[in-house]
LUMKOL-820099 format. One record per residue (C-alpha): x, y, z. Coordinates in steps of 0.05 Angstrom, whole numbers, padded with zeros to 5 digits, always signed. Example, Ala and Ser with C-alpha at 12.3 -4.5 7.8 and 13.67 -1.06 7.14 Angstrom:
REM residues 2
+00246-00090+00156/+00273-00021+00143/
//
This chain:
REM residues 194
+00000-00001+00002/+00025+00066-00024/+00027+00123+00032/-00030+00163-00008/-00074+00109+00005/-00065+00101+00077/-00073+00177+00088/-00142+00171+00045/-00162+00108+00085/-00141+00142+00149/-00181+00209+00128/-00239+00167+00106/-00240+00133+00171/-00238+00193+00217/-00292+00229+00174/-00339+00165+00178/-00327+00165+00254/-00337+00243+00264/-00405+00233+00228/-00423+00176+00275/-00403+00218+00333/-00445+00278+00308/-00502+00237+00288/-00502+00209+00363/-00494+00280+00396/-00558+00296+00349/-00594+00245+00378/-00576+00262+00443/-00597+00335+00436/-00661+00319+00401/-00686+00273+00460/-00658+00326+00511/-00697+00373+00476/-00757+00332+00469/-00754+00317+00546/-00772+00388+00565/-00843+00388+00531/-00853+00320+00563/-00834+00345+00631/-00871+00409+00622/-00936+00369+00604/-00932+00326+00665/-00908+00259+00622/-00857+00233+00660/-00857+00165+00642/-00857+00180+00574/-00801+00227+00579/-00761+00164+00619/-00782+00126+00556/-00750+00169+00518/-00689+00169+00558/-00688+00093+00554/-00702+00089+00480/-00633+00140+00468/-00594+00093+00516/-00614+00025+00477/-00600+00060+00413/-00535+00030+00378/-00503+00096+00366/-00513+00115+00439/-00482+00048+00461/-00417+00060+00418/-00413+00130+00446/-00414+00107+00518/-00354+00073+00503/-00319+00129+00487/-00349+00181+00542/-00363+00132+00597/-00427+00167+00624/-00463+00219+00596/-00474+00265+00655/-00527+00310+00615/-00570+00250+00611/-00556+00225+00684/-00582+00299+00710/-00643+00293+00666/-00659+00224+00693/-00643+00250+00765/-00698+00306+00746/-00749+00255+00722/-00738+00212+00783/-00744+00271+00828/-00809+00288+00799/-00836+00217+00802/-00820+00219+00874/-00770+00166+00867/-00708+00198+00913/-00660+00144+00914/-00656+00137+00846/-00659+00208+00833/-00596+00219+00884/-00558+00165+00849/-00569+00200+00780/-00554+00260+00811/-00482+00231+00840/-00467+00208+00768/-00477+00276+00737/-00435+00310+00794/-00372+00283+00765/-00381+00338+00705/-00333+00394+00689/-00383+00442+00671/-00394+00486+00722/-00475+00504+00705/-00493+00435+00709/-00449+00415+00772/-00485+00465+00810/-00556+00449+00789/-00541+00376+00797/-00513+00393+00875/-00570+00441+00882/-00619+00384+00864/-00591+00337+00906/-00587+00383+00967/-00660+00389+00959/-00667+00314+00958/-00623+00313+01024/-00663+00371+01060/-00730+00335+01046/-00703+00277+01087/-00686+00322+01144/-00612+00314+01138/-00600+00392+01149/-00523+00390+01159/-00511+00354+01103/-00559+00395+01050/-00523+00459+01085/-00457+00432+01055/-00487+00418+00990/-00512+00483+00987/-00445+00517+01008/-00414+00480+00948/-00466+00508+00902/-00449+00577+00923/-00368+00564+00906/-00391+00549+00839/-00435+00608+00834/-00435+00661+00887/-00497+00697+00860/-00548+00636+00869/-00599+00667+00903/-00646+00602+00916/-00579+00569+00943/-00564+00620+00992/-00637+00627+01017/-00638+00545+01024/-00573+00547+01056/-00605+00598+01108/-00663+00552+01120/-00615+00493+01135/-00578+00526+01180/-00644+00552+01217/-00671+00484+01211/-00608+00451+01240/-00612+00504+01294/-00685+00490+01313/-00664+00410+01311/-00613+00415+01358/-00649+00457+01405/-00715+00416+01396/-00677+00363+01442/-00632+00400+01489/-00643+00399+01564/-00648+00477+01568/-00710+00473+01515/-00745+00417+01560/-00738+00469+01621/-00757+00528+01576/-00829+00481+01554/-00838+00466+01624/-00841+00532+01649/-00886+00556+01586/-00934+00498+01605/-00938+00525+01678/-00951+00594+01655/-01016+00568+01617/-01047+00544+01684/-01045+00615+01715/-01117+00649+01693/-01100+00715+01655/-01145+00771+01664/-01182+00772+01600/-01201+00695+01606/-01243+00708+01669/-01279+00775+01652/-01346+00781+01659/-01390+00791+01592/-01458+00804+01573/-01520+00838+01602/-01532+00831+01674/-01593+00794+01692/-01634+00827+01745/-01676+00784+01790/-01747+00810+01825/
//
């Protein structure tokens, strides 16, 4: 084989692989765009079926060999599982998506995972995750707001079981037994007996 034939063969293989990769990327983009419409309509099962159809396609399987795990698809699966109230699967998908290098996707993923953790009443872990979001995007108002909520929740949770809180509640309960002036005030007309 001559040098020109080897170069032509190499360029042909490169062009074919780039076309294949482009088609796979197009399919993924088309699926992600379709997911948005399904989610807005409340058709979560249909959206999940679209993702599973994409994952079962030959192009995606071959691309998965090259890219290992697709973080965008993992994020969208996490969103769908969260909307379908399946927190375990959502959290698992979010953990996969957190490994991305895209800062916007990473911040969204950590934020959503923190929301799941917060619903499980683990305030300290959720606060750590919201703080991590703020390290990525310091202007995220919702993360700031939720971080403050988690700190307040953690503070209330800690004082709820403290002996000082029990003593304070006992004092309040004792004060409830003392009749206050308005409770026994006479109301109504006087009845005159003849």
